Structure formats: structure tokens, C-alpha cells
N, C-alpha and C positions, 0 to 999 in steps of 0.2 A: 811558441805559437803552434804551428802545424807540426813542428818537430816532435813534440810529445805524443801526438796522436799517431804519427807515422811510426814512432818507436813502439807504441803499443801494438799496432798492426803487424809490424815486423816480428815482435816478440810472440804474438799469437801464431803467426805463420810458422815461426821456428818451432814452436811447441808441437805443432802437428807434424812437421818434418822429423823432429827428434823423437817423437813418441816411440818409434820402433826401436831405437837404440837405448832408450831410457828404461827399458824393462816394462813389465806389465803395468798398465794404467787402467784403473777401473772405468767401466763403460760410461758412467755419468761424467767422469772427467774428460774423456776423449770426446764423447758425443758423436752423433751421426752427422751426416752432411747438413741437414736442416738446422741442427743445433749450432754447428760451427758457422754456418752462414748468418744465423741470428747474432752470434758473437761478433762477427765482423761488421754487421750492420749497425750494432749499437756503438761500436767504436767510431765508425765513419760518420754516423749521424751526430754524435757528440762533437766531433771535430768540426763538422759543418755548422752546428749551433754556435760553438765558440767563435768561429771565424765571422759569422754573421752578426752576432751580438757585439763584437769588437768594432763593427762599422757603425753602430748606433751611437747617438750622443751619450757620453759617459755621464751617468747620474747614479744615485744610490741603487736604484732597481737594476740597472744594467750591470753594475758591479756585483750585486747579489746574484744575478743570473750567472755571471761568469764564475763566481765562487761556487755556486751549486754544480755547474758543469765540471769544475775542477775537482770537487769532492767525488762526484760520480767517476771521473777518470782515475782518481787515486784508488778508489775501490776496485775498479777493473784491473788496474795495474797489480794490486795485491793478489787478485784472483789469478791473473796470468802467471805471476811468479809461483804461486802455490801449484798450479797445474803443471808448470814446467818442471817443478821439483817433485812431481808425483805425490803431492799432498792434497788433501781435501781443501777446497776453497773455504777460507775462514768465514763463518756466519757474519762476523763484524764487517767484513769487506762487502758482502752482499747488502748489508744494511746501509753501508756508506753509499753504494750505488743508488739504492732506493731513496735515501734522504737527499742526496745530491740532485737527483732528478726532480723530486718534489720541490725542493728549494728553488731550483731554476724555473720550474713551471710557475710557481707562486710569484716570483720576482718578475718574470716576463709578463704575467697578467697585469702587473701594476705599472708597467712602462707606459708613459704618456708620450704620444707623438702626434704631429700635425696630420689630420685626416687628408688623405690624397697625396701626401708628400712621399718622397723617397724613403724617409725613415719608417713610414707606415708599411711600405712594401718590405723593407728589411725586417721589421718586427714580425710581420706575418711569416716571412721565410724562416726566421729564427724559431718561432713557435711551431711551425710545421716540422722542422728538422728535429726539434726537441720531442714532439709527439712521435716522430718516427723512431727516435732513440728509446722512448718509453715502450712503444709497441715491440721493438726488437728485444728490449729487456724482458718484457712479459713472455716473448717467445722463448728466450733463453730459459726462463723458469719452467715453462711448459715442456720444451723439447729436450732439454739437457738432463734427462733422468736416467 
């Protein structure tokens, strides 16, 4: 549940701490402060999205939303491992992040909840955190050059 996201955050933090001992890392990989903050924001926003979706009634759409978040998190994990090993992030991992975000957005748009109920509030929260993850992902693409 939250353990996977926490692991990713810790791995990302360790990457930045270990970069001095790991030898030269290309600027795109290390990134500046804004780049690294965007990286942390996408991880946090995806964790928040997953936690919120898990509180919604389980149906095909919420299951697909969780699967999309999981795909995006798997792509991020591959990128973190590559960066930690001083390798270029695999394009396939970036594609996983993008497709996972798209899948989650599409699924959440199809979730039906009772208007005015607690589930509607939860759905809106999940959609907002997913949009924050997408915005952070776009910032990573823009800032981490």
C-alpha cells in the first residue's frame, strides 16, 4: 500500500545522497532542485491517488485506476534504479509512466458515484491528486534536461 511509495521516495532520496560517491552522473540524470522536487511530487501524488482510490467502492473502473497508478509507479521505479546505477532512464520506463497515468485518468473519469456523497468527495480528491501527478510528470519532462 503506502510501503511501495515510501520505498520509492527513500530510493530517490538515496540516489541524490549517493550521487557524489557514485562517480560522475550526467546533468540530466541528477537534475537541478526544481527537477528533483518534481520527481518527488509525482511519487507523492501517485501514492495519494492510490490511497484515495482504495477508499472508493471497488468496481471495474476503480480497479483499472489502481492498475494504471501501479503501472506508472513501476515505470518510476525502473527510472530510479537506472539513475541510481548511473544509467540513462530507459525510454520504455518513461512510456510506462505516461501510459499508467493515462489509464488511471481514463478509468477515474468513468467511475460512477452518488452525487453529494462521501464517495463523490473521494473521487474528486483522487482525480485532483492524479492531475497533480500528471502536472509533476510534465514538469519532470520539462525540467530534467
